[in-house]
N, C-alpha and C positions, 0 to 999 in steps of 0.2 A: 583345272581343265573343265570346261563346260561340257555337259552331257548333250549329245546330239539326238534329236528326235526324228524318227522316220515316220512321217505322216502318211506314207504309202500304205501302212498297215490298216488304216481306216478303210481303204478300198476292199480289204479282205473281209471286213465285218459288215460292210454296207449292205450286202444282200440279206444278211440276218436281221439287221435293223429294219429294213424295209418289210421283211416278212412279219416281224413282230408288230410293226405298225399296222399292217393290214389285218392280222389275225387277233390282235389284242386291243390296241389303242382305239382303233376306229369303232369296233363294236362297243367298247366301253364308253366312248363318247356318245354313241347312239343311245345307250341305256341312260346316261346322265341327261341327255336331251329329253327323253321321254319322262324322266322322273320330275322335271320341273315344268312340264307342259301338259295340257289336256287337248283333246280333239273330239270333234263331232263327226269325223270322217272326211273323205275327199282331200286328205293331206292338209287340212286347215287346223293349225295349232294356235293355242293362246297360252300365255304365261300364267302359271299358278304358283310359282315360287316353291316354298317348302310345304305346301298343303299336303302333298302325298306322304311326305316324311312324318309330318305331325299325325296324320291319320293312321299310319302304320304303328308309330310308337305309342299311340293311345288306344290301340285295338286289342281287345282281349284275345282275339283269334291269333294275332302275332305272338303275344306273350305265352299263350298256351302251347303253341307249336315250339317256341323257344324252350319252354320248360321240358317238353318231351325230348327235344334234342339234347339238352344238358344231362338229363337223367340217363338217356341212352348212352351217351359218350362216357359218362362216369362209370356206368356198369361195364361197358366194353373195356375200358382201361383197367378197371379193378380186376377183371377176369383174365384178359389176354396177356397183360404184362407179366404177372406172376406165373401164369401157366406157361408162357413162352420161355421164361427163365428156367422153370423146372424141367421142361422137356429138353432144352438145350444142355443143361447140366448132366442129364442122363443119357445123352447121345454118345455113341462111341467116338473116340478121338483118333482111332487108327483101325486098320483092317478092312475087311470087305463090307462091314456094316456101315461104314461112313457113306459111300455112294448110295447105298440102298436107302438109308435114312434121309439123305439130302433129296433124293428123287421123290420119296414119299411126301416130304415136307413141301416140295415145290409144286406138287400136283394140284392142290386146291387153288394156288395162285395163278395157274395157267387157264383156269376155267373162266370164261367171260361172265360178267356180273349178271346179265339177263338170264344166262343158262343156269347159274347158281339159284336165282330166284325161282326159275321154272322147276328145277330139281326139287327144291324144298316145298314148293307149292303142291306138287304131286306127292312127295314123300309124306307130307303131313295130313293129307286128306284121309278122312275116316272111312271112306268107302273103298278106295283103291290104293291108298298110300300105306306103305309098310309101317311107318311110325304111327300114324293115326290109327290104323287097324289094330296094331299090336297093343297100343295103350288102351283102346276100347275093350279088347279081349281081356286085359288085366284088370278091368273094372275102373279105369281112370276116365273120368268124364272130360275128354280132350276134344276141343273143336276150335281151331284158330279162326274160323270164319265168323263165329258168333260170340266168342268169349274174348274180351280185351286182354285178360291176363295170359291166356293161351297164345294169343297173337304176339304179345310181347316176348314171351318165352321162345316162340318159334323164331322170331326175327333175331333175338339175341344169340340163340344157339347156332343159327345159320351164319351169323357174322363171326362168331367164335370159330366155327369150323372153317370158314373161308380165309380168315386173316390172321389167326394165331401163328400160322406157318411163317408169316413175314417176321414176327417178333422172334420166333425160334431161329430163323436163319441169321438174323442180325446178331442175336446174342451168341450164337454158335461161332460166328466169325470173330467176335470179341474174345471168346474163350480160347479158340485155337491159336490166337496170336500171343497168348501168355507163354513166356519161355519156361521150359522145364525146370530151370534153376530155381524158380520161385517155389515150385512144388517140392523139390528136393530139400530146400532150406526149411520149408514148413514141416516136412516129414522128420527132419533131424531135430527140430524144436518140439516135436510131438504135438503139433497143432491138430485140433479136432476138425471134423468136416465143416462144421459151422464157422470156425475161425478162418479156415481157408476161403470159404465163400465170402465172409464178411470183410476180410482184410486183403485178399488177393483177387478173387474173381470179380466181385461186385465193383471195386474201383476200376478194374480194367475194362468193365463193360459200361462205364458211365457214358461214354460218347455214343456208343451204339444204342444204349437205352434212351438217350435224348432223341436220337433220330427215330427210334421206334415209337416213343410217346408222341412226338410231333406228327408223324405220319398217321398213326392210328387215331389221334384226336381229329386231325383235319378230315380224314376219310370218313370216320364215324359221324362227325358233325355235319358233313355234307352228303350223307348217304341218301340215295334216291332209288336206284334201280331195283335192288333186292327187295326192300319192303313194298315197293309199288307193285312189283310182279306178284309177290306172295299175298299181300293183304289189300293192296290198292289204297292204303291209308286207313283202312277200317280194322275191326268193325266200328262204325261211327267215325270218329276222328281219333281213335285211340293210338294209331300208329301213323298219324299224319304229321310228319316232321316238316321243318321249314322248307326243305327242298320240294317236297310233294305239294305243300300248300302254295308255294311259289308257282309251280307249273299249273296247278288248278286255277290260280288267279290269272295267269298270263294267257293260257291257252283255252282253259275251260270257260272262264268268264270274260276273257278278252279285256281285262282291266289293265291296259299297258302301263298307265301312269303309276298306280299303286304297286304293280308288279316290279317296275323298274326301281322305284324307291326301296322296295323290300329287298331286291337283289343287291343294291348298294349297301344297305344296312347289314345284310347277311355277310357280304364280303368283308366289311369292316369288322364285324364281330369275330369272324374266323381269323382275320389278321391280328386283332387285339389279343385273343386267347392264345394264339400261336406265339406271339411276342412275349406274353406273360410266362408261358411254359418255358420258352427258351431262356429268358432272363433269369427266372428262378432257378432252373436246373444248372445253368452255367455258373451262376454266382455261388450256388451250393458246392459245385465241384471246385471252384477256385478257393473257397474258404477251407477246404479240407487239407 
């Protein structure tokens, strides 16, 4: 018996397809159009082919910003993933402490990105900021406006404060889904705390950890608002990530062709790294 297809279902998703076309595909095609053309104004364009892509891929400015992005993402993942797992493991699994901890963990995620940047911009100032003033009183020469190292520390601590909660909530969701029978069997066998984590908790968190790593990598690699508000990409270019450099090129310098080429390269890099992360982690999970 042949299966019948109801093509009327396409009419249900047609509005969504039209919305996606207008909100994603058309702007993307506009960016592609700018990336292969140049203009002298008055909407007069001429073909340049891959010139802007070659200029970006041979530019020291692009690769320096790329290096800063990779270093930042690596530091963020190295801190937030283990810290999120540790906090989730020590959160209560029952009782009144559960809603309290969940609310506290969710609070940083509810704050808009520009507000987070503004909070830390004021918080770290050496004249009126609590953090900056306290460090100065302790004899620590801290000034994120003038010192590149202090600027990096400020941006990293700010991101850890803002986004570790996401990792915590994902890991906690994986932990509470583990049946009590696993823990009872481990207790009977006399398993240690480390053995329980290694052979019960960690395997059960594999899927949520994959999601956490992918989300945190993509967000940290595309970070813009928080460091831009806090440091503006400075001092110098020390915290000028690809996203900030792209905005400076497109809006500050109005180099639409190079900016369009850079945005496409940026998108492909994020897509490639995300695919690599997903492939490696899923294959590792399948081999176990």
